[in-house]
C-alpha positions in Angstrom: 122.4 116.2 113.8 122.8 119.3 111.4 125.5 118.9 108.9 127.5 122.0 107.3 128.3 121.4 103.7 131.4 123.0 102.3 130.6 124.0 98.9 132.9 126.2 96.0 136.1 125.4 94.4 139.5 124.5 95.5 140.3 127.7 96.4 137.7 128.0 98.9 138.3 124.9 100.8 142.1 126.1 101.0 140.3 128.9 102.8 138.5 127.1 105.7 139.0 128.8 108.9 139.7 127.2 112.3 136.3 127.6 113.3 135.2 125.9 109.9 136.8 122.8 111.0 135.9 122.7 114.8 132.1 123.1 113.5 132.4 120.4 110.8 134.3 117.8 113.2 131.3 118.3 116.1 128.7 118.1 113.0 130.3 114.5 112.4 131.3 113.6 116.0 128.7 110.8 117.6 126.7 112.0 120.6 126.8 110.6 124.0 123.9 108.3 123.5 125.2 106.8 120.1 128.8 106.4 121.4 129.6 102.3 122.6 130.5 101.5 125.9 133.9 100.0 124.9 135.9 102.6 123.4 139.4 102.4 121.6 142.2 104.7 122.9 141.8 108.4 121.6 144.9 109.6 120.3 145.3 113.5 120.3 147.6 115.5 118.4 147.7 118.8 119.7 148.4 122.2 117.2 149.9 125.1 117.0 147.0 127.8 117.7 148.8 130.1 114.9 149.1 127.7 112.4 146.4 128.2 109.7 144.5 125.6 108.6 144.4 124.8 105.0 143.7 121.9 102.6 146.7 120.7 102.9 147.3 120.4 106.5 143.5 119.4 106.5 143.6 115.2 108.2 142.8 112.5 105.6 139.6 111.3 107.1 138.3 114.8 107.3 138.9 114.9 103.4 137.1 112.2 102.8 134.0 113.4 104.6 134.6 117.0 102.9 134.5 115.5 99.4 131.5 113.5 100.1 129.3 116.8 99.8 130.8 118.3 97.0 128.8 118.4 93.8 130.4 116.7 90.6 132.0 119.9 88.9 133.6 120.7 92.4 135.3 117.2 92.4 136.5 117.8 88.8 138.2 120.7 90.4 139.8 119.4 93.0 140.9 116.2 90.9 142.7 118.4 88.9 144.8 120.0 91.9 147.1 117.3 92.3 148.0 113.4 92.3 146.9 113.0 95.9 144.0 114.7 95.1 143.1 113.1 92.4 143.4 109.6 94.0 141.2 111.3 96.8 138.6 111.8 95.1 138.8 108.9 92.7 138.7 106.4 96.3 135.7 108.4 97.5 132.3 107.6 96.6 129.8 109.7 94.5 126.5 108.9 95.3 123.4 109.6 92.7 119.9 109.7 93.9 118.5 109.7 90.8 119.8 109.3 87.2 116.8 110.0 84.4 117.0 109.7 80.5 114.1 110.7 78.7 114.1 110.7 75.1 110.2 110.4 74.1 110.5 114.3 73.5 112.6 116.6 71.9 115.4 117.9 72.7 115.9 114.6 75.1 116.9 115.2 78.4 119.3 113.8 81.6 118.3 114.7 84.8 120.4 113.8 87.9 119.9 114.0 91.8 122.9 113.7 94.1 123.6 113.6 97.8 123.7 116.5 99.2 120.8 117.5 97.5 122.0 118.9 94.2 120.0 118.7 91.0 121.6 118.9 87.5 119.4 119.1 84.2 120.5 119.1 80.8 119.1 118.8 77.2 120.4 117.6 74.3 120.3 116.6 71.1 120.2 113.0 69.7 123.6 112.9 68.5 125.4 114.5 71.8 123.3 112.3 74.2 125.0 108.9 74.2 128.4 110.9 74.5 127.0 112.6 77.9 125.9 109.7 78.8 129.3 107.9 78.5 131.5 110.7 80.4 128.9 110.4 83.1 128.8 106.9 84.3 132.7 106.9 83.9 133.0 109.0 86.7 134.9 106.8 89.6 133.2 105.3 92.3 129.8 105.9 91.2 127.3 104.5 92.9 123.6 104.9 91.6 120.4 104.5 93.2 118.3 105.0 90.5 118.6 104.4 86.9 115.7 105.3 84.6 115.9 105.8 81.2 113.5 105.7 78.2 113.6 102.7 75.6 114.2 104.7 72.9 117.3 106.1 74.3 118.4 102.3 74.6 119.9 101.6 71.3 122.1 104.6 70.8 123.4 104.1 74.4 124.4 100.6 74.4 125.9 101.5 70.9 128.0 104.0 72.3 129.1 101.5 75.4 129.8 98.6 72.9 132.9 101.4 71.7 134.6 102.5 74.4 137.8 100.4 74.8 137.7 99.8 78.1 134.3 97.8 79.1 132.3 100.2 81.6 130.4 98.8 84.4 127.6 100.7 85.9 126.7 100.2 89.5 122.9 101.1 90.4 120.8 99.7 92.7 117.9 100.0 90.6 117.4 99.9 86.7 114.2 100.7 85.2 113.4 100.5 81.7 110.5 103.3 80.9 108.9 101.1 77.9 105.4 100.9 77.0 102.7 98.4 76.7 102.3 98.2 73.1 105.7 99.1 72.4 107.7 95.4 72.8 111.0 95.2 75.0 114.3 95.2 72.0 117.1 92.9 72.1 119.6 95.9 72.9 118.1 96.0 76.4 119.6 93.0 76.9 122.9 93.9 75.8 122.4 97.1 77.9 121.8 94.9 80.9 125.0 93.3 80.5 126.7 96.9 81.4 125.1 96.9 84.6 126.2 95.8 88.4 122.2 95.8 89.5 120.0 94.8 92.8 116.4 95.4 91.3 115.4 95.2 87.9 112.1 96.7 86.7 110.7 96.7 83.1 107.9 98.2 81.6 106.6 96.9 78.3 106.2 93.8 76.2 108.6 91.4 76.6 108.7 88.9 73.6 109.4 85.4 75.0 112.8 85.5 73.0 113.9 88.5 74.5 112.9 87.1 77.9 115.1 83.8 77.1 117.9 86.0 76.6 117.4 88.3 79.6 117.3 84.9 82.0 120.3 83.5 81.2 122.3 87.6 82.2 124.3 86.9 85.3 122.6 90.5 86.3 119.2 88.5 85.9 120.4 85.6 88.4 122.3 87.7 90.9 119.0 90.0 90.9 117.3 90.7 94.3 114.0 92.1 92.7 112.1 91.6 89.7 109.2 93.8 88.6 107.2 93.5 85.5 105.0 96.2 85.3 102.8 95.4 82.5 100.7 92.3 81.4 103.1 89.6 80.2 102.6 86.3 79.6 105.7 84.8 81.0 106.6 81.5 83.2 107.2 81.6 86.7 110.2 79.4 87.1 112.9 82.3 86.3 111.6 84.4 88.8 112.1 82.3 91.9 115.1 82.8 92.9 114.3 86.8 93.9 113.5 88.0 97.1 111.1 90.6 96.0 108.8 89.8 93.0 106.3 92.0 91.4 104.7 90.8 88.6 101.8 91.1 85.8 100.6 88.2 84.2 97.9 87.5 81.4 97.4 84.6 83.3 98.6 82.1 86.0 97.9 78.6 86.9 96.6 77.2 90.2 99.5 74.6 90.3 101.8 77.8 89.6 100.7 79.7 92.1 101.2 77.1 94.8 104.9 76.7 93.6 105.3 80.6 94.7 104.0 80.2 97.9 106.3 77.6 98.4 109.2 78.8 97.3 108.9 82.2 99.0 107.4 80.6 102.7 110.7 78.7 102.7 112.9 81.6 102.2 115.5 82.6 104.6 115.3 86.1 105.9 115.5 87.9 109.7 114.0 91.1 109.0 110.5 91.4 107.8 109.0 92.8 104.3 112.6 91.9 103.1 110.7 88.7 101.0 107.5 89.1 99.1 105.4 88.7 96.2 102.7 90.3 94.3 101.2 89.4 91.5 98.1 90.5 89.8 96.7 88.8 86.5 94.5 90.2 83.6 92.5 87.1 83.3 90.8 85.8 86.6 91.7 82.4 88.2 90.0 80.0 90.7 91.8 81.8 94.0 89.6 80.1 96.4 91.9 76.6 95.4 95.2 78.4 95.8 94.9 78.0 99.8 94.1 75.0 101.8 91.7 77.1 104.3 91.4 80.9 105.4 91.8 83.0 108.5 88.4 84.4 108.5 89.3 87.5 111.1 92.1 89.0 108.3 90.0 88.0 105.7 87.4 90.8 106.7 90.3 93.4 107.4 92.0 92.7 104.5 88.4 92.8 102.3 87.1 95.6 100.2 83.8 96.7 100.5 81.7 95.9 97.7 84.4 93.1 96.6 84.2 89.1 97.4 86.3 88.2 100.6 89.8 87.1 100.3 91.4 83.9 101.5 94.1 84.7 103.6 96.4 81.9 105.2 99.2 82.5 107.4 102.2 80.2 107.1 105.2 79.9 109.3 108.6 80.3 107.9 110.1 76.9 108.9 113.9 79.1 107.8 113.5 82.3 109.5 113.2 82.9 113.3 109.9 84.1 114.7 108.5 85.2 111.2 105.3 84.2 109.4 104.4 85.0 105.6 100.6 85.4 104.8 99.4 85.2 101.8 96.3 86.5 100.4 94.3 85.2 97.1 91.4 86.9 95.5 90.4 87.7 91.7 93.3 88.4 89.8 95.2 88.9 92.9 97.7 86.6 95.0 100.1 88.1 97.2 102.4 87.4 100.7 105.1 88.5 102.4 107.5 87.8 105.4 106.0 89.3 108.7 106.4 89.5 112.6 103.4 87.6 114.1 102.1 90.6 116.5 98.8 92.9 116.8 100.1 94.9 114.1 100.5 91.6 111.6 97.4 92.9 109.0 99.0 96.6 109.0 102.5 95.6 108.3 100.9 93.1 105.7 99.4 95.9 104.0 102.1 98.5 104.4 105.1 96.2 102.9 103.1 94.9 99.7 101.2 98.6 99.6 97.8 97.6 99.8 
């Protein structure tokens, strides 16, 4: 289905032709295959063909669809047109796919990608960046897919957030802290997390035990759907067991902890393959052959990497997830597992879900 994108200022919206409106309605109308067998009654309202189509006479449902396709500047122009338009814009979600702040180079810059495809790239001084960030995240009904911030910018951004009169909640699917393996995660990262409504947390850098203890007490941590630590850290395993998707780099893992992870994840409940998984790599080797009771030799051969020892692979039945199994692979410096369908594509699906 192709979609016509209406661009421009408020004035151009008023100038929509009847053909534009009819084309738009046709683009958002479900095709016959998409229409359910039982449909609600349709109310048809006839209009005088000589009556001009203007923004003011456009149905509210269509206005909402149009606003979804406007960039931020056009939304702001429309928002200033009237009180009803202000309420309309504020009630319509503004979808941002990527919101990236880089502070490792001068000048600092913000990169924003929205739907439909629209890119904004701005460079700012260190003093100006926090103000611009606050202005951006205060957009009503803002929803960000990926918020990526250099740790070097966290200090000033957090201080600016703390100074706002009304607490700001930043809604994002994924928060990615861009750190460094040699630069420890600071206390203000914990403070920044308190301003987020987030599902997935990805942390780069060394996380000191004191900072980690504060982090795991946050509601944002307890409600997280997935957690990723890209760099090797010496962290306990228990605070991670509540998530559905876990990606960890640990200095080492004990056999008992590895078995605990398997037991917890196999017992989780899901109806969708790939929605529950863990991937834990370690810097130090461990006795991986002791983690699993036995091995599926056929799967082990299919998952083997030339030149490496055969991994041990065991397929577990998920007792709380009908029709799904949980293959677990253990080898030197790695243990991983994922919820999968038990079919002929088990090995391929397992490798794809875990990016092996």
